[in-house]
C-alpha positions as CSV (number, residue, x, y, z in Angstrom):
1,M,-12.0,4.3,5.0
2,S,-9.4,1.6,4.4
3,E,-5.8,2.7,5.1
4,E,-3.1,1.2,2.9
5,V,-0.7,-1.1,4.7
6,Y,2.6,-2.4,3.4
7,G,3.5,-5.2,5.7
8,P,6.0,-8.1,5.6
9,E,3.6,-10.3,3.7
10,R,3.4,-7.8,0.8
11,A,7.2,-7.5,0.7
12,Q,7.4,-11.3,0.5
13,R,4.9,-11.3,-2.4
14,L,7.1,-8.8,-4.2
15,V,10.2,-11.0,-3.8
16,A,8.2,-13.9,-5.2
17,L,6.9,-11.8,-8.1
18,L,10.5,-10.7,-9.0
19,R,11.8,-14.3,-8.8
20,A,8.9,-15.5,-11.0
21,L,9.7,-12.8,-13.5
22,A,13.4,-13.7,-13.6
23,E,12.5,-17.4,-14.0
24,R,10.1,-16.7,-16.9
25,I,12.8,-14.6,-18.6
26,Q,15.3,-17.3,-18.3
27,E,12.9,-19.9,-19.5
28,L,12.0,-17.9,-22.6
29,D,15.7,-17.2,-23.3
30,R,16.5,-20.9,-23.0
31,T,13.8,-21.8,-25.6
32,G,14.7,-18.9,-27.9
33,R,11.3,-17.2,-27.5
34,L,12.4,-14.1,-25.5
35,L,11.5,-11.5,-28.0
36,D,8.4,-13.4,-29.2
37,A,6.9,-13.1,-25.7
38,A,7.2,-9.3,-25.7
39,P,3.5,-8.7,-24.8
40,E,3.6,-11.1,-21.9
41,L,6.8,-9.6,-20.7
42,Q,5.4,-6.1,-20.9
43,K,2.5,-7.1,-18.6
44,L,4.8,-8.9,-16.2
45,L,7.2,-6.0,-16.1
46,G,4.4,-3.6,-15.6
47,N,3.1,-5.5,-12.6
48,A,6.6,-5.7,-11.1
49,R,7.2,-2.0,-11.7
50,S,4.0,-1.1,-10.0
51,E,4.7,-3.2,-7.0
52,L,8.3,-1.9,-6.8
53,F,6.9,1.6,-6.7
54,H,4.7,0.7,-3.8
55,Y,7.7,-0.8,-2.0
56,E,9.7,2.3,-2.5
57,V,7.0,4.6,-1.0
58,R,6.0,2.1,1.7
59,I,7.2,4.6,4.3
60,T,4.1,6.6,3.6
61,Y,1.9,3.6,4.3
62,D,0.6,2.7,7.7
63,T,2.1,-0.3,9.4
64,P,-0.4,-3.0,10.2
65,D,-0.4,-1.9,13.9
66,V,-1.0,1.7,13.1
67,A,-3.8,0.9,10.7
68,E,-5.5,-1.3,13.4
69,S,-5.0,1.4,16.0
70,R,-6.5,4.0,13.6
71,R,-9.5,1.7,13.0
72,I,-10.1,1.2,16.7
73,V,-10.0,5.0,17.4
74,E,-12.3,5.8,14.5
75,E,-14.7,3.1,15.7
76,A,-14.6,4.3,19.3
77,T,-15.2,7.9,18.3
78,G,-18.0,7.1,15.9
79,G,-15.9,8.2,13.0
80,G,-16.4,11.8,14.0
81,D,-14.3,14.5,12.3
82,L,-12.3,16.7,14.6
83,S,-12.9,20.3,13.6
84,L,-10.1,22.9,13.9
85,D,-12.3,25.6,12.5
86,D,-12.3,27.7,15.8
87,P,-8.8,29.1,16.2
88,D,-9.7,30.1,19.8
89,D,-10.6,26.6,20.9
90,D,-7.6,25.1,22.7
91,D,-9.3,21.6,22.9
92,P,-11.0,20.9,19.6
93,W,-11.2,17.2,20.4
94,R,-13.7,17.8,23.2
95,G,-16.4,18.7,20.8
96,D,-18.9,21.6,20.8
97,P,-20.0,22.3,24.4
98,Q,-23.2,24.1,23.1
99,A,-24.3,21.1,21.1
């Protein structure tokens, strides 16, 4: 399972995406083709909007360090699933002693 990570590199790519969008809009405006490029702008705006959404909810993403720690733990435990099915078991992480 791959956890989503929103690190500094992704934030820098968002800034670059927004700057490129702004430059494209200015270029189209200078040449008088702003409205003629509506389909292109819709696509660019959609990409920017999607990435801005991810930036806004980045708090719900793992940091790169947390994602790496999670990967190491899953690898070390064999990807086993901790079961909390037995409400009387105070130590569910120890596994089934009868197994």
